[in-house]
MARBA-3410 file (N, C-alpha, C, O; in Angstrom, 1 decimal):
90
25.6,0.9,-13.1,24.6,1.2,-12.1,24.2,-0.1,-11.4,23.9,-1.1,-12.0 ~ 24.3,0.0,-10.1,23.9,-1.2,-9.3,22.5,-1.0,-8.8,21.8,0.0,-9.0 ~ 22.0,-2.1,-8.2,20.6,-2.1,-7.6,20.4,-1.0,-6.6,19.3,-0.5,-6.5 ~ 21.4,-0.7,-5.9,21.4,0.3,-4.8,21.2,1.7,-5.5,20.7,2.6,-4.8 ~ 21.7,1.9,-6.7,21.6,3.1,-7.5,20.2,3.4,-8.1,20.0,4.5,-8.6
19.4,2.3,-8.2,18.1,2.4,-8.9,17.2,3.4,-8.2,17.2,3.4,-7.0 ~ 16.5,4.2,-8.9,15.6,5.2,-8.3,14.4,4.4,-7.6,14.0,3.3,-8.1 ~ 13.9,5.0,-6.6,12.7,4.4,-6.0,11.5,4.8,-6.8,11.3,5.9,-7.3 ~ 10.6,3.8,-6.9,9.3,4.0,-7.6,8.3,4.4,-6.5,8.1,3.7,-5.5 ~ 7.6,5.5,-6.8,6.7,6.1,-5.9,5.3,6.0,-6.5,5.0,6.6,-7.5
4.5,5.3,-5.9,3.1,5.1,-6.4,2.1,6.1,-5.9,2.2,6.4,-4.7 ~ 1.2,6.6,-6.6,0.3,7.5,-6.2,-0.9,6.9,-5.4,-1.1,5.7,-5.6 ~ -1.6,7.6,-4.6,-2.8,7.1,-3.9,-3.9,6.8,-4.9,-4.9,6.2,-4.5 ~ -3.8,7.2,-6.2,-4.8,7.0,-7.2,-4.6,5.6,-7.8,-5.5,5.1,-8.4 ~ -3.5,4.9,-7.6,-3.2,3.6,-8.0,-4.3,2.7,-7.5,-4.5,2.7,-6.3
-5.0,1.9,-8.3,-6.0,1.0,-7.9,-6.5,0.0,-9.0,-6.2,0.2,-10.2 ~ -7.2,-1.0,-8.6,-7.9,-1.8,-9.5,-9.3,-1.4,-9.7,-10.0,-1.0,-8.7 ~ -9.8,-1.3,-10.9,-11.1,-0.9,-11.2,-11.8,-1.9,-12.1,-11.2,-2.5,-13.0 ~ -13.1,-2.0,-12.0,-14.0,-2.8,-12.9,-15.0,-1.9,-13.5,-15.8,-1.2,-12.8 ~ -15.0,-1.9,-14.8,-15.8,-1.0,-15.6,-16.6,-1.8,-16.5,-16.1,-2.5,-17.4
-17.9,-1.8,-16.4,-18.8,-2.6,-17.3,-18.3,-4.1,-17.4,-18.3,-4.7,-18.4 ~ -17.9,-4.7,-16.2,-17.4,-6.0,-16.1,-16.0,-6.2,-16.6,-15.6,-7.4,-16.7 ~ -15.2,-5.2,-17.0,-13.9,-5.3,-17.4,-13.0,-4.8,-16.3,-13.2,-3.8,-15.7 ~ -11.9,-5.6,-16.0,-11.0,-5.4,-14.9,-9.8,-4.7,-15.5,-9.2,-5.1,-16.5 ~ -9.4,-3.6,-14.8,-8.2,-2.9,-15.2,-7.4,-2.5,-13.9,-7.9,-2.1,-12.9
-6.1,-2.7,-14.0,-5.2,-2.2,-13.0,-4.6,-0.9,-13.4,-3.8,-0.8,-14.3 ~ -5.0,0.1,-12.7,-4.5,1.5,-13.0,-3.4,1.9,-12.0,-3.6,1.9,-10.8 ~ -2.2,2.1,-12.6,-1.0,2.5,-11.8,-0.6,3.9,-12.3,-0.4,4.1,-13.4 ~ -0.3,4.8,-11.2,0.1,6.1,-11.5,1.3,6.2,-10.6,1.3,6.0,-9.3 ~ 2.5,6.4,-11.2,3.7,6.4,-10.4,4.8,7.3,-11.1,4.7,7.7,-12.3
5.8,7.5,-10.3,7.0,8.4,-10.7,8.2,7.8,-10.0,8.0,6.9,-9.2 ~ 9.3,8.2,-10.4,10.5,7.8,-9.8,11.0,8.9,-8.8,10.6,10.0,-8.9 ~ 11.9,8.5,-7.9,12.4,9.5,-7.0,13.3,10.5,-7.6,13.6,11.5,-7.0 ~ 13.7,10.3,-8.9,14.6,11.2,-9.5,13.9,12.0,-10.6,14.5,12.9,-11.2 ~ 12.6,11.7,-10.9,11.8,12.4,-11.9,10.5,12.8,-11.4,9.8,12.0,-11.0
10.2,14.1,-11.4,8.9,14.6,-10.9,7.7,14.3,-11.7,6.5,14.5,-11.3 ~ 7.9,13.8,-13.0,6.7,13.5,-13.9,6.0,12.2,-13.6,6.7,11.2,-13.3 ~ 4.7,12.2,-13.5,4.0,11.0,-13.3,3.6,10.3,-14.6,3.4,10.9,-15.6 ~ 3.6,9.0,-14.5,3.3,8.1,-15.6,1.9,7.4,-15.3,1.7,7.1,-14.1 ~ 1.1,7.2,-16.3,-0.1,6.5,-16.2,0.0,5.1,-16.9,0.3,5.1,-18.1
-0.3,4.1,-16.2,-0.2,2.7,-16.9,-1.5,2.0,-16.5,-1.9,1.9,-15.3 ~ -2.0,1.5,-17.6,-3.3,0.7,-17.4,-3.1,-0.7,-18.0,-2.8,-0.8,-19.1 ~ -3.4,-1.7,-17.1,-3.2,-3.1,-17.6,-4.6,-3.7,-17.6,-5.4,-3.6,-16.7 ~ -4.9,-4.3,-18.8,-6.2,-5.0,-18.9,-6.1,-6.5,-18.4,-5.0,-7.0,-18.1 ~ -7.3,-7.2,-18.5,-7.3,-8.5,-17.9,-6.5,-9.5,-18.8,-6.2,-10.6,-18.3
-6.1,-9.1,-20.0,-5.2,-9.9,-20.8,-3.7,-9.7,-20.5,-2.9,-10.5,-21.0 ~ -3.4,-8.7,-19.6,-2.0,-8.4,-19.4,-1.4,-7.3,-20.2,-0.3,-7.0,-20.1 ~ -2.2,-6.8,-21.1,-1.8,-5.8,-22.1,-1.7,-4.4,-21.3,-2.6,-4.0,-20.6 ~ -0.5,-3.7,-21.5,-0.3,-2.5,-20.9,-0.5,-1.3,-21.9,-0.1,-1.3,-23.0 ~ -1.2,-0.3,-21.4,-1.3,1.0,-22.1,-0.6,2.0,-21.2,-1.1,2.2,-20.0
0.4,2.6,-21.7,1.3,3.6,-20.9,1.2,5.0,-21.5,1.4,5.2,-22.7 ~ 0.8,5.9,-20.7,0.9,7.3,-21.1,1.9,8.1,-20.3,1.7,8.4,-19.1 ~ 3.0,8.4,-21.0,4.1,9.1,-20.3,4.8,10.1,-21.1,5.9,10.6,-20.7 ~ 4.2,10.5,-22.2,4.9,11.4,-23.1,3.9,12.6,-23.5,3.1,12.4,-24.4 ~ 3.9,13.7,-22.9,4.8,14.1,-21.8,4.3,13.5,-20.5,3.1,13.1,-20.4
5.2,13.4,-19.5,4.7,13.0,-18.2,3.7,13.9,-17.6,3.7,15.1,-18.0 ~ 3.0,13.6,-16.7,2.0,14.5,-16.0,2.6,15.2,-14.9,3.4,14.6,-14.2 ~ 2.3,16.4,-14.7,2.8,17.2,-13.7,2.3,16.9,-12.2,2.9,17.2,-11.2 ~ 1.2,16.2,-12.2,0.6,15.7,-10.9,-0.1,14.4,-11.0,-0.6,14.1,-12.1 ~ -0.2,13.7,-10.0,-0.9,12.4,-10.1,-2.3,12.5,-10.3,-2.9,11.6,-10.9
-3.0,13.6,-9.9,-4.3,13.9,-10.1,-4.6,14.1,-11.6,-5.7,13.7,-12.1 ~ -3.7,14.8,-12.3,-3.8,14.9,-13.7,-3.7,13.6,-14.5,-4.3,13.5,-15.5 ~ -2.9,12.8,-14.0,-2.8,11.4,-14.7,-4.1,10.7,-14.5,-4.5,10.0,-15.5 ~ -4.7,10.8,-13.3,-6.0,10.1,-13.1,-7.1,10.7,-14.0,-8.0,10.1,-14.5 ~ -7.0,12.0,-14.1,-8.0,12.8,-14.9,-7.8,12.3,-16.4,-8.8,12.2,-17.1
-6.6,12.1,-16.8,-6.4,11.6,-18.2,-7.0,10.2,-18.4,-7.5,10.0,-19.5 ~ -6.9,9.4,-17.4,-7.5,8.1,-17.5,-9.0,8.2,-17.6,-9.6,7.6,-18.5 ~ -9.6,9.0,-16.8,-11.1,9.3,-16.9,-11.5,9.9,-18.3,-12.5,9.5,-18.9 ~ -10.6,10.8,-18.8,-10.9,11.4,-20.1,-10.9,10.4,-21.2,-11.7,10.4,-22.2 ~ -9.8,9.5,-21.1,-9.8,8.5,-22.2,-11.0,7.6,-22.2,-11.6,7.3,-23.2
-11.4,7.2,-21.0,-12.7,6.4,-20.8,-13.9,7.2,-21.4,-14.7,6.6,-22.1 ~ -14.0,8.4,-21.1,-15.1,9.2,-21.6,-15.1,9.4,-23.1,-16.2,9.3,-23.8 ~ -14.0,9.6,-23.7,-13.8,9.9,-25.2,-13.8,8.6,-26.0,-14.3,8.6,-27.1 ~ -13.1,7.6,-25.5,-12.9,6.4,-26.4,-13.5,5.1,-25.8,-13.6,4.1,-26.5 ~ -13.9,5.1,-24.6,-14.4,4.0,-23.9,-13.3,3.0,-23.5,-12.2,3.3,-23.7
-13.8,1.8,-23.0,-12.9,0.8,-22.5,-12.0,0.3,-23.6,-10.9,-0.2,-23.4 ~ -12.5,0.3,-24.8,-11.7,-0.2,-26.0,-10.4,0.4,-26.2,-9.5,-0.1,-26.9 ~ -10.2,1.6,-25.6,-8.9,2.3,-25.7,-7.8,1.5,-25.0,-6.6,1.6,-25.2 ~ -8.2,0.6,-24.1,-7.3,-0.2,-23.3,-7.0,-1.6,-23.8,-6.4,-2.4,-23.1 ~ -7.5,-1.9,-24.9,-7.4,-3.2,-25.6,-6.8,-3.1,-27.0,-7.0,-2.1,-27.7
-6.0,-4.1,-27.4,-5.6,-4.0,-28.7,-6.6,-4.6,-29.7,-7.6,-5.1,-29.2 ~ -6.4,-4.6,-31.0,-7.4,-5.0,-32.0,-7.8,-6.4,-31.8,-9.0,-6.8,-32.0 ~ -6.8,-7.3,-31.5,-7.2,-8.7,-31.4,-8.1,-9.0,-30.2,-9.0,-9.8,-30.3 ~ -7.7,-8.2,-29.1,-8.5,-8.3,-27.8,-9.9,-7.8,-28.0,-10.9,-8.3,-27.5 ~ -10.1,-6.7,-28.7,-11.3,-6.1,-29.1,-12.3,-7.1,-29.8,-13.4,-7.2,-29.4
-11.5,-7.7,-30.8,-12.4,-8.7,-31.5,-12.9,-9.8,-30.7,-14.1,-10.3,-30.8 ~ -11.9,-10.3,-29.9,-12.3,-11.4,-28.9,-13.4,-11.0,-28.0,-14.2,-11.9,-27.6 ~ -13.5,-9.8,-27.5,-14.5,-9.4,-26.6,-15.7,-8.8,-27.3,-16.7,-8.4,-26.6 ~ -15.7,-8.6,-28.7,-16.8,-8.1,-29.4,-16.9,-6.6,-29.2,-18.1,-6.1,-29.2 ~ -15.8,-5.9,-29.0,-16.0,-4.4,-28.8,-15.7,-3.7,-30.1,-15.8,-2.5,-30.2
END
């Protein structure tokens, strides 16, 4: 497979940087040109990625809603690993 054969990455309009309680997150919601399923990826300020893609979301709005539900149910700590939580006192 050459670079010309690579599928295009399509980013949702929901893709954005957010600050929640002083914590910065880059939220990306995207799919490829060959797969209709949307993927939710959240990167924290340490560069740690949390990816939710199994199963993929049927719509980008559903992926954003999943991000909001994770925040509501687990809080921001859901997007940090144990070492980062200890460092932040979460």
